[in-house]
N, C-alpha and C positions, 0 to 999 in steps of 0.2 A: 205617339208610339212609345212604349216603355223600352229603355236601353237594354240591350242584350248583355247578360253577364258572361264574361270570358272564362272559360274553364282554365283554372290556374295550372292544372297538370299539363295543358297543351300550350301554355303561354311561352313562346320562344324567348322573350325578353327575360322572364324569370329564370329560365334555364341558363342563359348566358350570364346574367347577373350573379347567379349562385356560383358558377364556375370562376368568374373573375374574383368574386369575394373570397372564395377558397384559396385561390392563388395568391391574392394579396395577403391574406392571413398567414399562409405558410411563409411567405417572404418576410413578413414582419417578425414571425417567430424566429426564423433563421437569423435575421438581423439582430434581434434581442440576444440570442445565444452568442453570436459573434462579438457583440459589444460586451457581454458579460465575460467571455473568455479574454477579450482584450484588456478589460479592467483588471482581471485576476493576474494576467501576465505582467501588467504594469506594476501592480502592487508587489508581486513577488520580486521582480527585477530591482525595484527600488530598495526593498528590504535586503536583498542579497548584496547589492552594492554598498549599502550603508553598514552592513554587519562588520564589526571589528573582530576578526577571528583570533582566538587565543590558541597557543600551541597545545593546550590541554584539551581543546574541543574534540569531541568524537561524533562522527556521523555514522549512524547505522542505516545502511540502505539495503533494499532488496526489491524484487518483484513482489507484489502483494501475495499474501498467504504463504510466505516462505519462511517465517520464523522471526520476523522483525520484533513482534511484541515480546516473545520469549527472550530475545537478546537484550532488548531494552530493560526488561525486568532484571535480568542477570546483572547488568551494569549498574542498575539502581542499587541492588543488594550489595554489590561490591563497594560502591562509592559512598553509600549512605548507611553504613553499618549500624550506627547508633540512632538513626532517625526512625520515627514512627512511619507506618505505611501511609502513602498519599491517598487522597480521596479518589484521584484518578491519575494514571500514569502520565498523561499529557501535561499535568501540572508540573512535573519534574523533568520530563523528557518530551519536549514539544515536537509536533510534526512540522518540520522546518518549512517546506514549501506551501503546504496547505494553510497553516496558521497565518502566514504572510499573505497568501493569495486572497483569502476571504476576509482579511482585515481583522482577524482575531488578535494578532500580535504584530508589533513592529520590531524593527531591529533594536530600537532603544529599549524595548521590553526585555529582550534577550540579555541586555547588559546586567539586569538585576539577578540573573541566574548565577549561582555560585559555581566555581570551577570544581571539578571538571564538568562542563556542560555536555550533555548527551542529547543529540538530535536524532529523531526518526526521519527517514526519507525514503521515497521510492524513486528518486532521481538517478539518471545516469551520472557517472563521475564528472563529465564535462560541464554539468550544470551546477555542481556544488562548488563552493568557494575553496580556494587553496589555503594551505597553512595549518590544516587540522590532521587528524588521523581518521581512517575510514575502514569500517567493518562492513563487508558485503556478505549477506546471508544468502546462500544458494541452497535450493531444495530440488529434489527430483521432479522433473517436469510433469509426469503423470499425477503425482501427489498434489502439485500446485494446481493443476487443472481441476481435480476433483474437489479440493477445498474451495477454490474460487467459484466453481459451479454452485456449490451449496451457499456460498456467500451471496452470489448474484440472485439466487432464488429467495433467500431470506431477507435481503436488504435492498435489492435493486429491481425487484419486480420481474425478474426473468421467468418466463413460463415455458421455455423450450425444453427439449430433452437433452440428455448428456451428449447425444450425437450432434445435436445442433451446437452445443457449447464447444465441443471438440473442434468443429469446423471454425468457429470464431477464434478459438485459441490458436489453431494452426495459421490462420490468416492474420492474427494480431488485431482483430476487431474487438478489443476490450479496453476498459480503462487501463491506462499505462502502456497500451500498445503491445508489441510483440515480446513475449517471454524470451524467445530465442535471441532477439537483438539485445535485450536488456542484459542477459547473462553474458553474451559474447563481448559486449562492451566492457563489462567489469573484469571478465577473465583476461582481457587484453592489458589490464592495469595490474594484474596480480603480482608482477615483479616489482612494482613501485614500493619503495621502503615504507611508505605511509599507508599502504593498503594491505588488508588481510582478508582472505576469503574464508568464511566460516561455513562449514557444511551443516545444515540442519540435522541430517542423519547422524552426524558425529555428536551433536548436542544431545541426541536421544540415546545413542548406544554407549557413549563414554563421556558423560557430561562433565565429570570432574577434570579429565584431561583436556577437554575442549576449553573449559573455563580457565584452566591454568595457562593454556596457550594464549588466550585473550589477555590475561593479566600481564604476561611477559611482553606481549606486543605493545600494550599500552604503557608498560613500565609503571604499573600501579603497585603500591605497597598493600599487601593483603596476607595476613597470617592464616594459619591452618583453620582456625575457628571461623574466620570470615569466609574462607573458601567453602568450608563444609556447610555453612548457613546458606550460601548462594546455591549450592548444589541441592540442598533439601528444599528450600523455598521456591525453587524454579521447577520442581517436578510438576507434572500435569495435574496430579491430584491436589497439590497445594495451591496452584494457580486457579484451579476450578473453584475452590472454596472462596476465592476473592475475585470472581469474574467481573464484578462491577467496577473494579479498579482498572480493568483493561478495556471495557466497552460500555460507554455511556448509553448507547441506544438500547442495549439489553436491559440495563438497570431501569431506565425510564419506562420501558414497556412492562417490565415485571411489576413496577409500582402501580400500573394501571390494570393489572390483572391479566395481561396478555403474555403468553409464553411463546416467544419466537424461537427459531432455531438458534442454537448456541453459537456465540462468537468463537469460543474455544471448543473445537469439535472432538477430536480423539487424541491428539498429541502422539500420533503414530506415523510410521512411514510404511510404504508399500501397498497401501490400499488403492491408490490410483490405478495401478496396473490391473488390479482385480476388477475394477469397475469399467475398464475399457476393453474393447475387443483387441485381439492380438495385432491386427493391422493398425488400429489407432495408437496403441502404445509404441509400436515399431515406428510409426510416422514421427512421433515425438523424439524418439531416440536418434533416428537418422538425421532429422533436421538439427538437433542440438549438437551433433558431432561433426556437422559440415561447417567448414570455414565460411564465415559470413563477412561481407564488406562492412566496415564500420563507418558510421556517419553520425554527425550531431543530429539528434532527433528533435522535433518540434516540442514546444512546451505545453500546448493545450491539453494533450492527452494526460499529462502528469498533474494538471491543476484543476481537474473537474471536481 
């Protein structure tokens, strides 16, 4: 008698095996991600502890899409007046936590940077080393949401609607966590003598006065010609002409003939409220004006 072939679709063992295999694969993926996060945290913490902070060091921090790049560029123009433009901004103003976490740079590499060293960061104040000066760039929450939404779509594969993204924003389910907690944490340090809050909207509406305030806070020497150059070269149109300096991903894609959405979008304020419903914009305003309990937040969200 010839053996009967079992119908694979009705094979209970295959169904059970597939379910178990899927669960094991998911568990291994989670373990790999956790190990990767742990490795990044370890590298960052080692670099942070080994860094010898100089009194002239400046950390520019913000929640993403709040004007960090603009402020970095302004400080480069002020401090490197006679130098040619860099091939990329990170070469002269490194991303502090990420460059350490992914192993791109070590604390010893930072020693080779001339003073004043200017670091980009998206960290809360409690995770940055002491002994430097700190500029925190704050932007209207609705505008941050809209800019971050476009960034997620262009670079992080987000396919949801702006309504979906608004819900994520409200709940803090984004890279770098909650915008509300981030801003509240830095606002609580606003009276510290080594901290200055810089409003992105002020950089747009009266850039010269805002830059002058930064110069005075940092106690940098800068004549009128240097100030005027920083004002002119940090305009949106001027930066747009040199976009590859600020975003490597866009430059690489353009070389391959691909035209992604722009890293520098509009350089304007107020568009976020127009893109949201009245209820959505109101939810952001109300949450940002509510006193929030402050706590040291975990590192993984900041090191992805």
